[in-house]
NUDRENTOR-665196 format. One record per residue: residue number from 1; residue in one letter; chain; x, y, z of N, C-alpha, C in turn. Coordinates in steps of 0.2 Angstrom, whole numbers. Each point is the difference from the previous one (the first is absolute). Example, Ala and Ser with C-alpha at 12.3 -4.5 7.8 and 13.67 -1.06 7.14 Angstrom:
# residues 2
R:1:A:A:66:-28:39:-4:6:0:4:6:0
R:2:S:A:-2:5:-4:4:6:1:-4:5:3
# end
This chain:
# residues 283
R:1:M:A:-101:45:66:5:1:6:6:2:-3
R:2:R:A:3:5:3:6:3:-3:6:-5:1
R:3:A:A:5:1:-4:6:-4:0:3:1:7
R:4:L:A:3:-6:2:4:0:6:7:1:-1
R:5:L:A:3:5:4:7:1:-1:4:-3:5
R:6:F:A:5:-5:-2:4:-3:5:7:3:-1
R:7:V:A:2:3:6:6:3:0:5:-4:3
R:8:V:A:6:-2:-3:5:-4:2:6:4:2
R:9:L:A:1:-1:7:6:4:2:6:-5:2
R:10:M:A:5:2:-3:6:-4:1:6:4:2
R:11:V:A:5:-3:3:6:4:2:6:-3:-4
R:12:F:A:3:4:-4:5:-2:-5:7:2:3
R:13:A:A:5:-4:-1:7:1:1:2:6:-4
R:14:A:A:4:4:3:3:6:-4:4:-3:-6
R:15:L:A:-1:4:-6:4:-2:-6:7:3:1
R:16:P:A:5:-3:-3:7:3:0:-1:7:-4
R:17:A:A:5:5:2:0:6:-3:1:0:-7
R:18:G:A:-5:3:-4:1:0:-7:-4:-6:-4
R:19:A:A:-2:-5:4:-3:-6:-3:-7:2:-2
R:20:A:A:-3:-3:-5:-6:1:-3:-6:-2:5
R:21:E:A:-5:3:1:-6:-2:4:-2:-7:-4
R:22:R:A:-3:-4:5:-2:-7:-3:-5:1:-6
R:23:W:A:-5:5:0:-5:1:-5:3:3:-6
R:24:E:A:7:2:0:3:2:-6:4:-6:-4
R:25:T:A:0:-6:4:4:-5:-3:-5:-5:-4
R:26:L:A:4:-4:-5:-4:-5:-4:4:-6:1
R:27:P:A:-2:-4:6:3:-7:1:0:-4:-6
R:28:P:A:4:-5:0:1:-5:-6:-7:-4:-1
R:29:T:A:-1:-1:-6:-6:-5:-2:2:-7:3
R:30:P:A:-5:-2:4:1:-7:3:2:-5:-6
R:31:A:A:4:-5:2:1:-6:-5:-6:-4:-1
R:32:P:A:-1:-3:-6:-6:-4:-1:0:-6:5
R:33:I:A:-6:-1:2:-1:-6:5:-2:-6:-4
R:34:P:A:4:-5:1:-2:-7:-4:-6:-3:2
R:35:T:A:-4:-2:-5:-6:-4:1:-1:-5:-5
R:36:D:A:-3:-6:1:-1:-5:-5:-8:1:-3
R:37:R:A:-3:6:3:-7:1:-2:0:7:-4
R:38:S:A:3:0:-6:0:6:-4:-1:-2:-7
R:39:G:A:-1:5:-4:-2:-1:-7:-2:6:-4
R:40:E:A:-2:-2:-6:-2:6:-5:-7:-2:-2
R:41:A:A:-5:4:2:-7:-2:-1:-2:4:-6
R:42:E:A:-4:-4:-5:-2:3:-6:-7:3:2
R:43:V:A:-1:7:1:-6:3:2:-1:6:-3
R:44:N:A:-6:2:-2:-2:6:-3:5:3:-6
R:45:G:A:2:-5:-4:3:1:-6:8:1:2
R:46:I:A:2:-1:6:7:1:1:3:-6:5
R:47:R:A:6:0:1:3:-4:5:2:3:6
R:48:I:A:-3:-2:6:1:3:7:5:-5:3
R:49:H:A:6:3:3:4:-4:4:-3:1:7
R:50:Y:A:0:-6:3:-2:0:7:4:-5:4
R:51:A:A:0:1:7:3:-5:5:-4:0:6
R:52:I:A:0:-6:3:-4:-2:6:4:-2:5
R:53:Y:A:-2:2:6:4:-2:6:-4:-1:6
R:54:G:A:2:-4:5:-4:-1:6:-4:-5:0
R:55:Q:A:-6:1:3:-6:-6:0:-1:-2:-7
R:56:E:A:-2:-6:-1:-3:-3:-6:-6:4:-2
R:57:L:A:-1:1:-6:-7:3:-2:-6:-4:2
R:58:G:A:-4:4:3:-6:-4:3:0:0:7
R:59:K:A:6:1:3:1:-1:8:1:7:3
R:60:G:A:6:4:-1:0:6:3:-3:5:-4
R:61:S:A:-3:5:3:-4:5:-4:5:4:-5
R:62:P:A:-2:1:-6:5:2:-5:1:8:1
R:63:V:A:6:2:-1:2:7:-1:4:1:-6
R:64:I:A:-3:5:-4:4:1:-6:3:7:0
R:65:F:A:7:0:-1:4:6:0:0:3:-7
R:66:L:A:-1:6:0:1:4:-7:5:6:1
R:67:H:A:5:-1:-4:5:5:0:-1:7:-3
R:68:G:A:4:4:1:0:7:-3:2:0:-8
R:69:G:A:-2:6:-3:2:1:-7:7:-1:-1
R:70:L:A:2:-3:-5:7:-1:-3:4:-6:4
R:71:A:A:-3:-2:6:3:-5:4:-2:-7:-2
R:72:N:A:1:-5:5:-1:-7:-1:-1:-3:6
R:73:T:A:-1:-7:0:-2:-3:6:6:0:5
R:74:D:A:6:0:-2:6:0:5:-1:5:6
R:75:Y:A:-3:6:-2:0:5:5:-4:-2:7
R:76:W:A:-4:-5:-1:-3:-3:6:3:-5:4
R:77:G:A:7:-1:-1:4:-5:3:0:1:8
R:78:N:A:0:6:3:0:0:7:-7:-1:3
R:79:Q:A:-5:-1:-4:-7:-1:3:-2:-7:-1
R:80:V:A:3:-4:-5:-3:-7:-1:1:-4:6
R:81:G:A:5:-1:3:1:-4:6:-5:1:5
R:82:P:A:0:6:3:-5:1:6:-7:-1:-2
R:83:V:A:-2:2:-6:-7:-1:-2:-2:-8:-2
R:84:A:A:5:-3:-3:-1:-7:-2:0:-4:6
R:85:A:A:2:2:6:-1:-4:6:-7:-1:2
R:86:H:A:-4:4:-3:-7:0:2:-5:-1:-6
R:87:H:A:2:1:-6:-4:0:-6:3:-3:-6
R:88:T:A:-4:-1:-5:3:-1:-7:1:6:-3
R:89:V:A:7:1:-2:2:7:-3:1:-1:-7
R:90:I:A:-3:4:-4:0:0:-7:4:6:-2
R:91:L:A:5:0:-4:4:6:-3:-2:-1:-7
R:92:M:A:-1:6:-3:-1:0:-8:4:6:-3
R:93:D:A:3:-1:-5:2:6:-4:-5:3:-4
R:94:S:A:-2:6:1:-5:4:-5:2:-1:-7
R:95:R:A:-5:1:-4:1:-1:-7:6:5:-3
R:96:G:A:4:-3:-4:6:4:-2:5:1:5
R:97:H:A:-1:-1:6:5:0:5:4:-6:2
R:98:G:A:6:0:2:4:-6:2:0:-5:-5
R:99:R:A:-3:-6:1:0:-5:-5:-6:-1:-3
R:100:S:A:-5:4:1:-7:0:-3:1:3:-7
R:101:T:A:-4:-2:-5:-1:3:-6:-6:5:-1
R:102:R:A:0:4:-5:-6:4:-1:-2:-1:-8
R:103:D:A:-6:3:-1:-2:0:-7:-1:7:-2
R:104:S:A:-3:2:-6:0:6:-3:-5:5:4
R:105:R:A:-4:-2:4:-5:4:4:4:5:4
R:106:P:A:-2:7:0:4:4:5:-1:-2:7
R:107:Y:A:5:2:4:-1:-1:7:-6:4:3
R:108:G:A:-3:-3:5:-6:3:4:-1:-4:6
R:109:Y:A:-2:3:5:-1:-4:6:-6:-5:0
R:110:D:A:-5:2:-3:-6:-5:-1:3:-6:-4
R:111:L:A:4:0:-5:3:-5:-3:4:-4:4
R:112:M:A:4:3:4:5:-4:4:-3:-3:6
R:113:A:A:-6:3:3:-4:-3:5:-3:-6:-3
R:114:D:A:-2:0:-6:-3:-6:-3:5:-5:-1
R:115:D:A:6:1:-1:5:-5:0:1:-4:6
R:116:V:A:-1:4:6:0:-3:6:-5:-5:1
R:117:V:A:-6:2:-2:-6:-5:1:1:-6:-5
R:118:A:A:3:1:-6:1:-5:-5:5:-5:3
R:119:L:A:5:2:4:5:-4:3:-4:-4:6
R:120:M:A:-4:3:4:-3:-3:5:-5:-6:-3
R:121:V:A:-3:2:-5:-4:-6:-4:4:-6:-1
R:122:Q:A:6:2:-4:4:-6:-2:3:-4:6
R:123:L:A:1:4:6:3:-4:6:-5:-2:4
R:124:K:A:-7:1:-2:-5:-3:4:-1:4:7
R:125:I:A:2:6:0:-1:4:6:-6:4:0
R:126:E:A:-5:-1:4:-7:3:0:1:7:3
R:127:K:A:4:1:5:0:7:4:7:0:3
R:128:A:A:2:6:0:7:2:3:0:6:3
R:129:D:A:5:1:5:2:7:3:5:2:-5
R:130:I:A:0:7:-1:5:3:-4:4:5:4
R:131:V:A:7:-1:-2:5:5:3:3:3:-6
R:132:G:A:-1:7:0:3:3:-6:4:6:2
R:133:W:A:5:1:-5:5:6:1:-1:4:-6
R:134:S:A:-2:7:0:0:5:-5:-5:-3:-5
R:135:D:A:2:-1:-6:-4:-3:-5:-4:-6:2
R:136:G:A:4:-4:4:-4:-6:2:-5:1:5
R:137:A:A:1:6:4:-5:2:5:-6:3:-4
R:138:I:A:1:3:-5:-6:3:-4:-3:-6:-3
R:139:L:A:3:-5:-2:-3:-6:-3:-5:-3:6
R:140:G:A:3:0:6:-4:-3:5:-7:4:1
R:141:L:A:1:6:0:-7:4:0:-4:-1:-6
R:142:D:A:3:0:-6:-4:-2:-6:-4:-7:1
R:143:L:A:4:-5:3:-3:-6:1:-6:1:5
R:144:A:A:1:4:5:-5:0:5:-6:4:-2
R:145:M:A:0:4:-6:-5:3:-3:-4:-4:-5
R:146:R:A:4:-4:-4:-2:-3:-6:-1:-8:1
R:147:H:A:3:-2:4:0:-8:1:-1:-1:8
R:148:K:A:-5:3:3:-1:-1:7:0:-7:3
R:149:D:A:-3:-5:-4:0:-6:2:6:-4:0
R:150:R:A:6:3:-3:6:-3:0:5:2:6
R:151:V:A:-2:5:3:5:4:5:-3:-1:7
R:152:G:A:5:-2:4:-1:1:8:1:6:3
R:153:K:A:7:1:1:2:6:3:5:4:-5
R:154:V:A:1:6:0:5:4:-4:5:4:4
R:155:F:A:6:-2:0:6:4:3:3:4:-5
R:156:A:A:-2:7:0:2:4:-6:5:5:2
R:157:F:A:6:-2:-2:6:4:2:2:5:-6
R:158:A:A:0:6:1:3:5:-4:-4:1:-7
R:159:A:A:-7:0:1:-5:0:-6:-1:7:-1
R:160:N:A:-3:1:-6:-4:6:-1:-6:-1:-4
R:161:T:A:-5:4:1:-7:-2:-4:-1:5:-5
R:162:M:A:4:5:-1:-1:5:-5:7:3:-2
R:163:T:A:1:2:-6:7:2:-2:3:6:4
R:164:S:A:-5:4:3:2:6:3:3:-2:7
R:165:G:A:0:-6:2:2:-2:6:8:-2:0
R:166:V:A:3:0:-6:7:-1:-1:4:7:1
R:167:I:A:6:0:3:4:6:1:3:1:-7
R:168:D:A:0:6:-2:3:2:-7:7:-1:1
R:169:G:A:3:-2:-6:8:-1:0:2:-6:4
R:170:V:A:-4:-5:2:3:-5:4:5:-4:-3
R:171:E:A:0:0:-7:6:-4:-3:6:3:1
R:172:K:A:1:7:2:6:3:1:3:-1:7
R:173:N:A:-5:-2:4:3:-2:7:5:-5:0
R:174:P:A:6:1:4:6:-4:-1:-2:-7:2
R:175:T:A:-4:-2:5:-2:-7:2:-4:-3:-6
R:176:F:A:-5:4:-2:-4:-3:-5:3:-1:-7
R:177:A:A:5:5:-2:4:-1:-6:4:-6:1
R:178:A:A:3:-1:6:4:-6:0:-4:-6:-1
R:179:Y:A:-6:0:3:-5:-6:-1:-1:-1:-8
R:180:I:A:-2:5:-3:-1:0:-7:6:-4:-4
R:181:A:A:6:3:2:6:-3:-3:1:-7:1
R:182:R:A:-1:-2:7:1:-7:2:-6:-4:-4
R:183:A:A:-6:2:0:-5:-4:-3:2:-1:-8
R:184:G:A:3:4:-3:2:-1:-7:5:-6:0
R:185:Q:A:5:0:4:5:-6:1:-4:-6:1
R:186:E:A:-5:0:4:-3:-6:2:-5:-2:-6
R:187:Y:A:-3:5:-4:-4:-2:-5:5:-3:-6
R:188:A:A:6:2:-1:4:-3:-5:2:-7:2
R:189:A:A:0:-1:6:2:-7:3:-6:-5:-1
R:190:R:A:-6:2:1:-6:-4:0:-5:0:-6
R:191:S:A:0:5:-3:-5:1:-5:1:-4:-6
R:192:A:A:-5:-2:-4:0:-4:-6:2:6:-5
R:193:T:A:-1:6:1:2:5:-5:5:5:4
R:194:P:A:6:-3:1:5:4:5:2:7:-3
R:195:G:A:0:1:-6:2:6:-3:-5:6:0
R:196:D:A:-6:-2:3:-5:5:-1:-2:4:6
R:197:Y:A:4:1:4:-1:3:7:-3:7:-1
R:198:D:A:4:4:-4:-2:7:-1:-7:0:-3
R:199:A:A:-2:-4:-5:-7:0:-3:-5:-2:5
R:200:F:A:2:-5:5:-4:-2:5:-2:5:5
R:201:V:A:5:4:2:-1:6:5:-4:5:-4
R:202:E:A:1:1:-6:-4:5:-4:-8:-2:0
R:203:Q:A:-1:-7:-1:-7:-2:0:-3:0:7
R:204:I:A:4:-2:5:-3:0:7:-1:8:1
R:205:G:A:4:4:-2:-1:7:2:-6:3:-3
R:206:K:A:-2:-3:-6:-7:3:-3:-6:-2:5
R:207:M:A:1:-6:3:-5:-2:5:0:5:6
R:208:W:A:6:1:2:0:4:6:-2:7:-1
R:209:A:A:0:2:-6:-2:7:-2:-7:1:0
R:210:S:A:-4:-5:0:-7:0:-1:-4:-4:5
R:211:Q:A:3:-4:3:-3:-5:5:4:-1:7
R:212:P:A:-4:-1:5:-7:-1:0:-3:7:1
R:213:N:A:-7:0:-1:-4:6:2:-7:-2:2
R:214:W:A:0:-3:6:-6:-2:3:-4:5:4
R:215:S:A:-6:0:0:-4:5:3:-1:-2:7
R:216:D:A:-3:5:4:-1:-2:7:-5:-6:1
R:217:A:A:-5:1:-5:-5:-6:0:2:-6:-1
R:218:Q:A:5:-1:-5:4:-6:-1:3:-3:6
R:219:L:A:4:5:4:3:-3:6:-5:-2:5
R:220:R:A:-5:4:0:-5:-2:6:-4:-6:-2
R:221:S:A:1:-3:-6:-3:-6:-1:4:-6:2
R:222:I:A:6:1:3:4:-5:3:-2:-2:6
R:223:D:A:-2:-7:1:-2:-2:7:4:-6:3
R:224:T:A:6:-1:-3:4:-5:3:5:4:5
R:225:P:A:3:-3:5:4:3:4:7:2:-3
R:226:V:A:1:7:1:6:3:-4:4:3:6
R:227:L:A:7:0:-1:5:4:4:4:4:-5
R:228:I:A:-1:6:0:4:5:-4:7:1:4
R:229:V:A:5:-1:-3:7:0:3:4:4:-4
R:230:D:A:5:4:3:5:3:-3:6:2:5
R:231:G:A:6:2:-3:5:2:4:-1:8:1
R:232:D:A:3:2:5:-1:7:2:5:5:-5
R:233:H:A:4:-3:-4:4:3:-4:-1:-2:-7
R:234:D:A:-6:-2:-2:-1:-3:-7:2:5:-5
R:235:E:A:5:-2:-5:2:5:-5:-5:1:-6
R:236:A:A:-5:-5:0:-5:0:-6:-7:2:2
R:237:I:A:-2:-1:6:-7:1:1:-1:6:5
R:238:K:A:-5:4:-1:-1:6:5:-3:-3:6
R:239:R:A:2:3:6:-3:-3:6:-8:2:0
R:240:D:A:-2:6:-2:-7:2:1:-4:-5:-5
R:241:H:A:3:-3:-5:-4:-4:-4:0:-7:3
R:242:T:A:5:-2:4:-1:-6:3:-5:0:6
R:243:E:A:0:6:3:-5:1:5:-7:0:-3
R:244:Y:A:-1:3:-6:-6:1:-3:-3:-7:-2
R:245:M:A:4:-5:-2:-2:-7:-2:-3:-3:6
R:246:A:A:4:0:6:-2:-3:6:-7:3:2
R:247:A:A:-1:6:-1:-6:4:3:-6:-2:-5
R:248:T:A:1:-2:-6:-5:0:-5:-2:-8:0
R:249:I:A:4:-4:0:-1:-7:-1:-4:-2:7
R:250:P:A:-6:-3:0:-3:-2:6:4:-4:5
R:251:H:A:0:2:6:3:-5:5:8:-1:-1
R:252:A:A:3:4:-5:7:-1:-1:4:2:6
R:253:G:A:6:-3:1:5:2:5:5:4:-3
R:254:L:A:4:4:4:6:3:-3:6:-1:4
R:255:L:A:5:-2:-3:6:-1:4:6:3:-4
R:256:I:A:4:5:4:5:3:-2:7:-3:3
R:257:L:A:4:-3:-4:6:-3:3:6:6:0
R:258:P:A:3:0:6:5:5:2:6:-1:-4
R:259:N:A:4:5:-2:7:0:-2:0:-4:-6
R:260:A:A:-5:0:-5:0:-5:-5:-3:4:-6
R:261:S:A:1:-3:-6:-2:3:-6:-5:-4:-4
R:262:H:A:0:1:-7:-3:-5:-5:2:-7:0
R:263:F:A:6:-1:4:3:-6:0:1:-3:7
R:264:A:A:-5:1:4:0:-1:7:1:-8:1
R:265:F:A:-3:-4:-4:0:-7:1:8:-3:-1
R:266:L:A:4:4:-3:7:-1:-1:4:3:6
R:267:Q:A:-2:6:2:3:4:5:-1:-2:7
R:268:D:A:-6:-2:1:-2:-2:7:-4:-6:0
R:269:P:A:2:-6:-3:-4:-6:-1:-3:-3:7
R:270:K:A:4:1:5:-3:-2:7:-7:3:1
R:271:L:A:0:7:0:-6:4:2:-5:-1:-6
R:272:F:A:2:0:-6:-5:-2:-5:-3:-6:1
R:273:N:A:4:-6:1:-3:-6:1:-5:-1:6
R:274:F:A:2:4:5:-4:0:6:-7:3:-1
R:275:A:A:0:5:-4:-6:4:-1:-4:-5:-5
R:276:L:A:3:-3:-5:-3:-4:-5:-4:-6:4
R:277:L:A:4:-4:4:-2:-6:3:-6:2:5
R:278:H:A:1:6:3:-6:2:5:-6:1:-4
R:279:F:A:0:3:-6:-5:2:-4:-3:-7:-3
R:280:L:A:4:-5:-1:-3:-6:-3:-2:-5:6
R:281:G:A:1:3:6:-3:-4:6:5:-5:3
R:282:D:A:6:1:-1:5:-6:2:5:3:6
R:283:E:A:-1:6:2:4:2:6:-5:3:5
# end
């Protein structure tokens, strides 16, 4: 079955003369949301920072949020409240990101997906839905291929499944460059190795240069419900690649969010959350 295309039509108020379009903006990173259910889990040879919100574990169906490359759990601040009203929400900093540590192994999506499973084991979560942004969305698809029994649904925002799906020179885009600079400040404030941001970016960059590179056959092996989502002005991901993913993954849906970019969850959280809750079955 071919991917379904959901077209979202919105009427937007006119912007003042000279103002940047919404998709060109980088709204502030949300403030951390307090919880008494957070910690550092010793898993897979590293320490993973996590935070839990909403329903007690074992009651509301779990939803794990996975952030993008260079980011941290705070980026999901606009999504926690609406989703935690219906589910157990688990945020985690990927290895080497935010407050999580790393070891000497090079970054790789398989390794980072295995970290997610290791945290699930530690928290006694048998199965969860995955909400991923960029690298986090790639991890969601990796989990759907390699850990099928652990994954319910995957909401994959701004993913790519091969390196050719990324727009050349994205790091020079003003919005994306501002994100990289901001992520550096946040890294310095949270990381156990605050002075190593440049080395961290270099090491993540090596992964981006060669991964992912999944075949059509690998994508067709996914049998969990997947929604491929992106902004109509994504600075990083080619539109035809997004459409290719939705057409190749069996029964996947395709959603293009209007007037939004790689940072749609910050730029238009109301629409992003509506789409997410609808996919999870809560709207």
